[in-house]
Structures are given as C-alpha cells and as structure tokens.
GULUMKOL-573159 format. One record per residue (C-alpha): x, y, z; chain. Coordinates in Angstrom, 2 decimals, decimal comma, always signed. Each point is the difference from the previous one (the first is absolute). Last residue first. Example, Ala and Ser with C-alpha at 12.3 -4.5 7.8 and 13.67 -1.06 7.14 Angstrom:
BEGIN
<rec <+13,67 -1,06 +7,14> "A">,
<rec <-1,37 -3,44 +0,66> "A">,
This chain:
BEGIN
<rec <+72,12 +74,10 +81,80> "A">,
<rec <+0,84 +3,81 -1,24> "A">,
<rec <-3,47 +0,45 -1,86> "A">,
<rec <+0,43 +0,00 -3,92> "A">,
<rec <-3,42 -2,51 -0,14> "A">,
<rec <+2,22 -3,55 -0,81> "A">,
<rec <+2,17 +0,61 +3,24> "A">,
<rec <+2,80 +1,45 +0,36> "A">,
<rec <+3,55 -0,24 +0,85> "A">,
<rec <+2,25 +3,26 +1,16> "A">,
<rec <+2,29 +1,53 -2,09> "A">,
<rec <-2,14 +3,32 -0,58> "A">,
<rec <-0,31 +0,45 +3,70> "A">,
<rec <+3,58 -1,02 +0,97> "A">,
<rec <+1,12 +2,86 -3,16> "A">,
<rec <-2,74 +2,34 +1,45> "A">,
<rec <+1,87 -0,82 +4,17> "A">,
<rec <+2,95 +0,72 -1,30> "A">,
<rec <-0,85 +3,82 -1,91> "A">,
<rec <-1,38 +0,96 +3,42> "A">,
<rec <+3,06 -0,94 +2,36> "A">,
<rec <+2,94 +1,37 -3,16> "A">,
<rec <-2,32 +3,22 +0,62> "A">,
<rec <-0,63 -0,42 +4,20> "A">,
<rec <+4,27 -0,49 -0,41> "A">,
<rec <+0,22 +3,05 -2,37> "A">,
<rec <-2,11 +2,44 +2,31> "A">,
<rec <+2,40 -1,00 +3,10> "A">,
<rec <+2,68 +0,89 -2,54> "A">,
<rec <-1,00 +3,23 -0,46> "A">,
<rec <-1,33 +0,61 +2,92> "A">,
<rec <-3,84 -0,06 +1,68> "A">,
<rec <-2,90 +2,30 +0,76> "A">,
<rec <+2,72 +3,21 +1,09> "A">,
<rec <+3,83 -0,70 +0,35> "A">,
<rec <+1,16 +0,82 -3,54> "A">,
<rec <-2,36 +3,05 +0,25> "A">,
<rec <+2,30 +1,21 +2,56> "A">,
<rec <+3,41 +0,25 -2,09> "A">,
<rec <-1,83 +1,18 -2,49> "A">,
<rec <-1,31 +2,36 +2,43> "A">,
<rec <+3,36 +0,80 +0,54> "A">,
<rec <+1,34 -0,04 -3,25> "A">,
<rec <-2,77 +2,40 -0,52> "A">,
<rec <+0,83 +2,83 +1,84> "A">,
<rec <+4,35 -0,94 +0,35> "A">,
<rec <-1,10 +1,53 -4,15> "A">,
<rec <-1,27 +3,47 +1,40> "A">,
<rec <+3,32 +1,30 +0,30> "A">,
<rec <+0,53 +2,34 +3,11> "A">,
<rec <+1,44 -2,98 +1,76> "A">,
<rec <+2,49 -0,54 -1,74> "A">,
<rec <+0,91 -3,29 -2,45> "A">,
<rec <-1,40 +0,78 -2,83> "A">,
<rec <+1,80 +3,13 -0,29> "A">,
<rec <+3,27 -2,22 -0,15> "A">,
<rec <-0,81 -1,54 -3,22> "A">,
<rec <-3,17 +0,73 -1,18> "A">,
<rec <-0,19 -3,43 -2,39> "A">,
<rec <+1,64 -2,04 +3,32> "A">,
<rec <-3,49 +1,30 +1,79> "A">,
<rec <-2,24 -0,61 -3,01> "A">,
<rec <+1,12 -3,97 +0,39> "A">,
<rec <-0,91 -0,74 +3,39> "A">,
<rec <-3,49 +1,67 -0,25> "A">,
<rec <-0,23 -1,90 -3,08> "A">,
<rec <+1,17 -2,98 +1,70> "A">,
<rec <-1,93 +0,13 +3,11> "A">,
<rec <-3,07 +0,73 -2,60> "A">,
<rec <+0,27 -3,02 -2,30> "A">,
<rec <+0,94 -2,19 +2,88> "A">,
<rec <-3,73 +1,34 +1,54> "A">,
<rec <-1,40 -0,33 -3,35> "A">,
<rec <+0,83 -3,34 -1,20> "A">,
<rec <-0,96 -2,43 +3,55> "A">,
<rec <-2,81 +1,78 +0,57> "A">,
<rec <-1,58 -0,08 -3,62> "A">,
<rec <+0,43 -3,07 -0,37> "A">,
<rec <-1,55 -0,29 +3,63> "A">,
<rec <-2,61 +1,38 -1,05> "A">,
<rec <-0,77 -2,09 -3,05> "A">,
<rec <+0,01 -3,09 +1,70> "A">,
<rec <-2,18 +1,22 +3,03> "A">,
<rec <-2,78 +1,22 -3,40> "A">,
<rec <-0,11 -2,63 -1,76> "A">,
<rec <-0,81 +0,83 -3,38> "A">,
<rec <-2,20 +2,24 -2,46> "A">,
<rec <-2,07 +0,88 +3,33> "A">,
<rec <-1,00 +3,03 -0,88> "A">,
<rec <+1,16 +2,98 +2,10> "A">,
<rec <+2,07 -2,40 +2,43> "A">,
<rec <+2,09 -1,64 -3,10> "A">,
<rec <-0,16 +3,92 -1,83> "A">,
<rec <+2,25 +1,06 +2,76> "A">,
<rec <+2,80 -3,16 -0,22> "A">,
<rec <-0,09 +0,82 -2,87> "A">,
<rec <+0,20 +3,94 +0,77> "A">,
<rec <+3,21 -0,95 +2,05> "A">,
<rec <+1,41 -2,88 -2,13> "A">,
<rec <+0,52 +3,24 -3,07> "A">,
<rec <+0,94 +2,08 +1,58> "A">,
<rec <+3,26 -2,07 +2,28> "A">,
<rec <+0,76 -0,52 -3,48> "A">,
<rec <-0,24 +3,37 -1,42> "A">,
<rec <+2,22 +0,90 +3,00> "A">,
<rec <+2,85 -2,39 -0,33> "A">,
<rec <+0,20 +0,28 -3,34> "A">,
<rec <+0,23 +3,40 +0,89> "A">,
<rec <+3,16 -0,50 +1,85> "A">,
<rec <+1,24 -2,08 -1,69> "A">,
<rec <+0,55 +2,77 -2,89> "A">,
<rec <+0,68 +3,02 +2,83> "A">,
<rec <+3,74 -2,81 +1,20> "A">,
<rec <+0,36 -0,20 -3,78> "A">,
<rec <+0,15 +3,42 -1,12> "A">,
<rec <+2,32 +0,83 +3,31> "A">,
<rec <+2,00 -2,92 -0,66> "A">,
<rec <+0,49 +1,50 -3,77> "A">,
<rec <+0,83 +3,50 +0,70> "A">,
<rec <-2,52 +2,43 -2,76> "A">,
<rec <-2,22 +0,58 +3,60> "A">,
<rec <+2,78 +1,37 +1,85> "A">,
<rec <-0,81 +3,19 -1,78> "A">,
<rec <+3,70 +0,82 -2,20> "A">,
<rec <+2,80 +2,39 +1,13> "A">,
<rec <+1,66 -2,28 +2,67> "A">,
<rec <-2,60 -0,50 +1,75> "A">,
<rec <-3,60 +2,20 -0,36> "A">,
<rec <-3,05 -0,86 +1,19> "A">,
<rec <-2,97 +1,15 -1,74> "A">,
<rec <-1,04 -3,80 -1,45> "A">,
<rec <+0,75 -1,75 +2,17> "A">,
<rec <-2,08 +2,34 +2,93> "A">,
<rec <-2,67 -0,09 -2,97> "A">,
<rec <+0,46 -3,70 +0,15> "A">,
<rec <+0,44 -1,14 +3,79> "A">,
<rec <-3,03 +2,22 +1,17> "A">,
<rec <-2,54 -1,50 -2,69> "A">,
<rec <+1,62 -3,51 +0,73> "A">,
<rec <-0,88 +1,18 +3,98> "A">,
<rec <-3,72 +0,97 -0,67> "A">,
<rec <-0,68 -3,60 -2,10> "A">,
<rec <+1,19 -1,83 +4,11> "A">,
<rec <-2,21 +1,99 +2,01> "A">,
<rec <-3,17 -0,19 -2,61> "A">,
<rec <+0,44 -3,77 -0,58> "A">,
<rec <+0,78 -0,16 +3,78> "A">,
<rec <-3,24 +1,02 -0,07> "A">,
<rec <-1,73 -2,24 -2,07> "A">,
<rec <+2,01 -3,36 +2,38> "A">,
<rec <-2,26 +1,28 +2,91> "A">,
<rec <-2,96 +0,35 -2,17> "A">,
<rec <+0,47 -3,81 -0,79> "A">,
<rec <+1,14 -0,92 +3,39> "A">,
<rec <-2,01 +2,10 +2,08> "A">,
<rec <-3,55 -2,33 -2,25> "A">,
<rec <+1,56 -2,72 +0,76> "A">,
<rec <+0,21 +0,41 +3,34> "A">,
<rec <-3,88 +1,30 -0,01> "A">,
<rec <-1,27 -2,71 -1,04> "A">,
<rec <+2,10 -3,04 +1,81> "A">,
<rec <-1,77 +2,71 +2,77> "A">,
<rec <-3,05 -0,38 -0,95> "A">,
<rec <-0,31 -3,57 -1,01> "A">,
<rec <+1,80 -0,07 +3,24> "A">,
<rec <-2,67 +1,75 +1,90> "A">,
<rec <-3,06 -1,70 -1,45> "A">,
<rec <-1,72 -2,73 +1,63> "A">,
<rec <+1,90 +1,20 +3,14> "A">,
<rec <-1,85 +3,36 +0,41> "A">,
<rec <+1,00 +3,15 -2,32> "A">,
<rec <-0,31 +3,64 +1,46> "A">,
<rec <-0,24 -0,59 +3,64> "A">,
<rec <+0,11 +2,90 +2,62> "A">,
<rec <+2,73 -0,13 +2,82> "A">,
<rec <+0,06 +1,43 +3,39> "A">,
<rec <+3,92 -0,07 +0,58> "A">,
<rec <+0,76 -2,99 +2,80> "A">,
<rec <+3,14 +0,56 +0,40> "A">,
<rec <+1,40 +0,64 -3,96> "A">,
<rec <+3,38 +1,39 -0,24> "A">,
<rec <+1,52 +1,86 -3,06> "A">,
<rec <+3,29 -0,99 -1,46> "A">,
<rec <+0,92 +3,13 -2,40> "A">,
<rec <+0,88 +1,58 -3,57> "A">,
<rec <+0,92 +2,64 -2,28> "A">,
<rec <-0,04 +0,29 -4,20> "A">,
<rec <+1,26 +2,97 -0,97> "A">,
<rec <+3,20 -0,19 +3,33> "A">,
<rec <+1,18 -2,75 -2,07> "A">,
<rec <+2,97 -1,55 +1,76> "A">,
<rec <-2,67 -0,38 +3,15> "A">,
<rec <-0,06 +0,44 +3,96> "A">,
<rec <-2,81 -1,12 +0,90> "A">,
<rec <-2,86 +2,39 +1,92> "A">,
<rec <-1,89 -1,98 +3,05> "A">,
<rec <-3,73 -0,42 -0,65> "A">,
<rec <-2,47 -1,66 +3,66> "A">,
<rec <-3,46 -0,64 -0,70> "A">,
<rec <-1,94 -0,66 +2,72> "A">,
<rec <-2,99 +3,03 +0,11> "A">,
<rec <+0,01 +1,57 -3,47> "A">,
<rec <+2,21 +2,21 -2,38> "A">,
<rec <+0,36 -3,21 -2,28> "A">,
<rec <-3,15 -0,22 -0,24> "A">,
<rec <-0,24 -4,79 -0,56> "A">,
<rec <-2,18 -0,90 -2,50> "A">,
<rec <+0,61 -4,40 -0,43> "A">,
<rec <+0,82 -2,47 -2,10> "A">,
<rec <-1,17 -3,54 +1,54> "A">,
<rec <+1,94 -3,14 +0,00> "A">,
<rec <-1,87 -2,82 +1,16> "A">,
<rec <-3,67 -0,14 +2,06> "A">,
<rec <+1,24 +0,23 +4,01> "A">,
<rec <+2,42 +3,22 -1,41> "A">,
<rec <+3,65 +0,13 -1,55> "A">,
<rec <+0,15 +3,69 -1,05> "A">,
<rec <+1,06 +1,08 -3,51> "A">,
<rec <+0,33 +3,40 +0,63> "A">,
<rec <-0,87 +3,47 -2,41> "A">,
<rec <+0,66 +2,89 +2,50> "A">,
<rec <-0,93 +3,92 -0,46> "A">,
<rec <+0,64 +2,70 +0,04> "A">,
<rec <+3,81 -0,02 -1,45> "A">,
<rec <+2,22 +2,15 +1,20> "A">,
<rec <+2,95 -2,45 +1,05> "A">,
<rec <-0,99 -2,88 -1,07> "A">,
<rec <+0,13 +0,86 -3,42> "A">,
<rec <+2,28 -2,92 -0,61> "A">,
<rec <-0,24 -2,42 +3,25> "A">,
<rec <+3,30 -1,51 +1,15> "A">,
<rec <-0,98 -2,49 +2,59> "A">,
<rec <-3,92 -0,39 +1,07> "A">,
<rec <-0,04 -0,89 +3,38> "A">,
<rec <-2,72 -1,99 +2,01> "A">,
<rec <-3,48 +0,96 +0,98> "A">,
<rec <-3,81 +0,74 -1,74> "A">,
<rec <-3,16 +0,92 +1,82> "A">,
<rec <-3,84 -0,93 -1,34> "A">,
<rec <-2,96 +1,58 +1,56> "A">,
<rec <-3,57 -1,67 -0,24> "A">,
<rec <+0,17 -1,92 +3,19> "A">,
<rec <+4,52 -0,88 +0,52> "A">,
<rec <+0,85 -1,52 -2,93> "A">,
<rec <+4,06 +0,24 -0,14> "A">,
<rec <+2,25 -0,57 -2,86> "A">,
<rec <+3,90 -1,03 +0,08> "A">,
<rec <+2,28 +1,83 -2,41> "A">,
<rec <+3,17 -2,77 -0,95> "A">,
<rec <-1,33 -1,07 -3,39> "A">,
<rec <+2,25 -2,43 -1,52> "A">,
<rec <-2,04 -2,35 -0,31> "A">,
<rec <-2,53 +2,13 -2,65> "A">,
<rec <+2,67 -0,08 -1,91> "A">,
<rec <+0,16 +2,53 -2,61> "A">,
<rec <+1,64 +0,67 -3,47> "A">,
<rec <+2,88 +2,70 -0,79> "A">,
<rec <+3,74 -1,96 +1,19> "A">,
<rec <-2,12 -0,34 +3,97> "A">,
<rec <-2,44 +2,39 +0,88> "A">,
<rec <-0,78 +1,63 +2,89> "A">,
<rec <-3,74 +1,86 -0,06> "A">,
<rec <+0,15 +3,78 +1,32> "A">,
<rec <-1,05 +1,65 -3,09> "A">,
<rec <-0,03 +3,57 +0,98> "A">,
<rec <-2,62 +2,99 -1,28> "A">,
<rec <-0,69 +2,61 +0,05> "A">,
<rec <-2,84 +2,44 +0,93> "A">,
<rec <-2,54 +3,08 -2,19> "A">,
<rec <+2,27 -0,72 -2,95> "A">,
<rec <-2,97 -0,65 -1,60> "A">,
<rec <+1,01 -3,39 -1,01> "A">,
<rec <+0,58 -1,15 +3,54> "A">,
<rec <-3,01 +1,99 +1,69> "A">,
<rec <-2,59 -1,93 -2,86> "A">,
<rec <+2,22 -3,34 +1,14> "A">,
<rec <-0,46 -0,05 +3,47> "A">,
<rec <-3,72 +0,98 -0,34> "A">,
<rec <-0,45 -3,24 -2,37> "A">,
<rec <+1,33 -2,18 +2,45> "A">,
<rec <-1,23 +1,11 +3,14> "A">,
<rec <-3,47 -0,27 -1,75> "A">,
<rec <+0,04 -3,26 -2,20> "A">,
<rec <+1,06 -0,64 -3,58> "A">,
<rec <+2,28 -2,85 -0,31> "A">,
<rec <+3,74 -0,09 -0,13> "A">,
<rec <+1,96 +0,19 -3,22> "A">,
<rec <-1,09 +4,29 +0,19> "A">,
<rec <+1,79 +0,06 +4,17> "A">,
<rec <+2,81 -2,40 -1,51> "A">,
<rec <+1,26 +2,62 -3,07> "A">,
<rec <-0,52 +2,84 +1,84> "A">,
<rec <+1,74 -1,27 +3,24> "A">,
<rec <+3,02 -1,42 -2,01> "A">,
<rec <+1,84 +1,71 -3,01> "A">,
<rec <-2,47 +3,79 +0,33> "A">,
<rec <+0,08 +0,85 +3,64> "A">,
<rec <+3,14 -2,61 +2,00> "A">,
<rec <+2,25 +0,97 -4,03> "A">,
<rec <-1,50 +3,83 -0,12> "A">,
<rec <+0,58 +0,95 +3,73> "A">,
<rec <+1,41 +2,91 -1,25> "A">,
<rec <+3,41 +2,29 -2,27> "A">,
<rec <+0,24 -0,27 -3,19> "A">,
<rec <+3,23 -2,42 -0,60> "A">,
<rec <-0,59 +2,81 -3,49> "A">,
<rec <+0,15 -3,02 -2,83> "A">,
<rec <-1,81 -2,35 +2,60> "A">,
<rec <-3,51 +2,95 -0,05> "A">,
<rec <+0,01 -0,94 -3,80> "A">,
<rec <+0,48 -3,21 -0,35> "A">,
<rec <-2,65 -0,98 +2,56> "A">,
<rec <-2,87 +2,74 -2,02> "A">,
<rec <+1,45 -2,50 -2,56> "A">,
<rec <-0,93 -2,67 +2,60> "A">,
<rec <-3,48 +0,70 +0,65> "A">,
<rec <-1,39 +0,33 -3,58> "A">,
<rec <+1,34 -3,24 -0,70> "A">,
<rec <-1,64 -0,73 +3,33> "A">,
<rec <-3,21 +0,86 -1,73> "A">,
<rec <-2,13 +3,36 +0,32> "A">,
<rec <-2,93 -0,05 +2,07> "A">,
<rec <+0,87 +2,98 +1,18> "A">,
<rec <-0,79 -0,94 +3,69> "A">,
<rec <-2,89 +0,33 +2,66> "A">,
<rec <-0,96 -3,21 +0,55> "A">,
<rec <-2,21 +0,26 -2,63> "A">,
<rec <+2,20 +0,94 -3,31> "A">,
<rec <+1,89 -2,76 +1,34> "A">,
<rec <+3,58 +0,79 +0,88> "A">,
<rec <+3,21 -0,02 -2,54> "A">,
<rec <+0,14 +3,49 -0,18> "A">,
<rec <-0,43 +0,55 +4,03> "A">,
<rec <+3,34 +1,77 +1,10> "A">,
<rec <+0,59 +1,67 -3,05> "A">,
<rec <-3,53 +1,40 -0,48> "A">,
<rec <+1,84 +3,75 -0,64> "A">,
<rec <-1,83 +2,50 +2,57> "A">,
<rec <-1,59 -2,50 +2,58> "A">,
<rec <+2,79 -2,50 +0,75> "A">,
<rec <+2,98 +1,05 -1,78> "A">,
<rec <-0,78 +3,50 +1,67> "A">,
<rec <-0,60 -1,63 +3,06> "A">,
<rec <+3,44 -0,98 +0,42> "A">,
<rec <+1,08 +3,51 -1,43> "A">,
<rec <-2,36 +1,55 +3,76> "A">,
<rec <+2,54 -2,41 +2,44> "A">,
<rec <+2,77 +0,78 -1,78> "A">,
<rec <+2,23 -2,87 +0,71> "A">,
<rec <+2,92 -1,79 +2,36> "A">,
<rec <-1,90 +0,95 +2,63> "A">,
<rec <+1,90 +1,42 +2,28> "A">,
<rec <+2,21 +1,86 -2,44> "A">,
<rec <+3,81 -1,40 -1,19> "A">,
<rec <-1,66 -1,61 -3,14> "A">,
<rec <-2,09 +2,84 -1,19> "A">,
<rec <+3,15 +2,66 +0,26> "A">,
<rec <+2,05 -2,44 -2,88> "A">,
<rec <-2,92 -1,08 -1,44> "A">,
<rec <-0,89 +4,06 -0,51> "A">,
<rec <+2,83 +0,66 -1,01> "A">,
<rec <+0,55 -2,43 -2,66> "A">,
<rec <-3,69 +0,56 -1,36> "A">,
<rec <-2,99 -1,69 +1,07> "A">,
<rec <-3,36 +2,70 +0,04> "A">,
<rec <+0,15 +1,69 -3,22> "A">,
<rec <+2,54 -2,73 -2,06> "A">,
<rec <-1,84 -2,50 +1,72> "A">,
<rec <-3,73 +2,12 -1,40> "A">,
<rec <+1,68 +0,61 -3,30> "A">,
<rec <+0,52 -4,10 -0,46> "A">,
<rec <-3,34 -0,95 +1,59> "A">,
<rec <-1,08 +2,11 -3,29> "A">,
<rec <+1,88 -1,59 -2,44> "A">,
<rec <-0,53 -3,45 +0,84> "A">,
<rec <-4,06 -0,11 +0,91> "A">,
<rec <+0,73 +1,89 -3,87> "A">,
<rec <+1,73 -2,50 -0,89> "A">,
<rec <-2,61 -2,73 +1,54> "A">,
<rec <-2,64 +2,16 -2,35> "A">,
<rec <+1,59 -0,74 -3,07> "A">,
<rec <+0,33 -3,88 +0,30> "A">,
<rec <+3,02 -1,79 +1,10> "A">,
<rec <+1,21 -2,59 -2,46> "A">,
<rec <+0,01 -4,05 +0,46> "A">,
<rec <+0,69 -2,44 -2,40> "A">,
<rec <-1,26 -3,54 -1,00> "A">,
<rec <+2,48 -1,69 -2,12> "A">,
<rec <-0,30 -0,48 -3,63> "A">,
<rec <-1,62 -3,56 -1,31> "A">,
C-alpha cells in the first residue's frame, strides 16, 4: 500500500500568494534594513494589517477565540513566506509562542482578552519562558510569584528574551505557592525594566528583562501551565523550522539566479561542475528541511506522530540546513556575498541566531536519540499476560 501524501489546498496556495505579495510590498530589502535600525524594529501599522486585514496572526486560532479558524498548516504556509522576506516584527514571540500558548490555555477573562488583541495585531507579545534545548522543565523557572490579597506580583530576571524590547505583553512562567503558573505582565507597567541587547541579527532583537514586584494576571494555573508551555514550545519549534525553510529557499533561488547570470571565462559560473554540485547540495538541504518542518506541523495539527519527537527532528534538520545554505550562498556569490551592501549577510545572521533559539541542532539530535532509546526500552520491557508493562 502506498504511503499517504499531503498536498497543499487551492486555498493555501492563494494564502501563500497573498502573503508573498504583502511581504513584497512591505518587507523589501530597503524597508527591512531601515526597520532593523529603527526603534521599535517594526512598523506597528503594518503589523496591525497582518492581523486585522490579512488575518495572518490568527490563522490557526479557533473562530470562537477571534481567529480565522484554520489549521496549523495554514499558519505554517504564511510563516514560510514571512521567513523568506525576513519580515520585521515580533513574529517569534507573538505568533510562534504566545498565541499557541494562549490557545492551549483554558478560556478565561484574561486569556481571552490578551489573545484577541494579539490576533488582531493591536498588541504584541514576548514569551519570557526559559526553555532548555526546546523543552520545558518547571525546575528551571527562576521567576517568583507572590500574592498580596487579590493581586499577584512577579520578581526575577529573564535573560535574552526575543522580541522583549518592544512587546506590549510578556508571558512569564513563575513559581508560586502551588507550583509553576503562566502569567501575563504589561511590559510598560510598573516593576518592569527592559534592556535591549546587542545582537548579531538586528531583525530579531532581544532584551534582558528585570521584574521587581511587577503586577501580573494569571493565564494558566499550576494544573495546566506545564502542558500549555510545552505545547507552545513544540509549536514554536515547528513554525521556526518552517520559517527557516522559507529563508533557505530564498537564498537557494538567489544563488541559482546568480549562477545563471554571472559570467566567468565567458561562461555562466553555473556551468562549472563545482558550482553545480554546491547548488544541488543546497537543493537537497532545502527539500529535506521542508519535509521535516511540515511533518512536525502536521504531527501537531492532527496527532499523526509524536509532536515532541517531530519538532526536535525538524529543528535538528532545519537549523543545520539553513546555516549550510546561508554559507554556501555566500560562497556562490563570491566577493559580493561578503559585503554589507548585499542581502546575503542578513540571512546568514538570521540563520546563526535561529540555530541558537529553542535548542541547537546538536541538542535536538541528543533529544531525538534519548526519545528513541526510551521508546526502544519501553518496547523491550517485560509484559504481563494482558500486554501491559510488568
């Protein structure tokens, strides 16, 4: 029997075309260069259009929560195009992590209000929760929650928070008397100090955030916070992988076009075997990365596979593939590829930064190995007559 295959629907093709046109109009190279040097590093009006006009920010959010009611695959299609253009904005903090966390949390007044604002693009968010190799361990939470009557305040330091410089809301995991819970903090409120960091990738800013008795509102209590955060990190890993695929595909297209037009010794450099082989290897890297990225998205969307395993495989493959393609693109471009004037360095810096977010390729390969070994050990465990482990 042939294995089932997946094809994108006509609607998803139309979505891809619409987002690609929007990115071409609003995130061309001169605009990206101007935004990454500005404060904040994105255009709030363009961001609001992404939410209110295109509905891109809430593609996988149920209609009952103010979203489009599509699937995570729909969201991934849009993210791939945003990655291709290095779209400036808090995509990582808001779309990859905060919105999935809020969707996974139980409905409530705070959760519903924050989610609606994020989906419509009225506000932005940063996910100020420390992960370890793309996983969440409650034991690593260093933020303390203290209750005083009906009010809860948070204190502690959050390091290297992506999109933390300009986010309106911070989703923070904190230790309280009953365990770890997820809270939302107004980033412009009392008790919040943000310090922007000097980063390699100027299109993806980071900040150190110090909370000192900062007022917080509960989003997910100790009974569900770990599940909510783990789900958000898995979705974030899958969408980050898809974004990396979009950027890597852009570089491949750029390198192929250059190899066809650049002449050396009276011939296009793409006719030389060494260049042909490099481009072929880049194509294999991109296609392999695309397969693993969308496999992770589908696993999360329909439960067709272990989402934690699929997300780690995607990150292990896509981070490494994007980094190799970025390096090989610069090599193919030759001297111009090393200059500030060419866009290749922007993608190289994004590739280097992305490889350190939500776990490095090496860390994810170790996670995959551990999960496979655990599964193998469980399969070999002695079983009683009814088939359950002894």
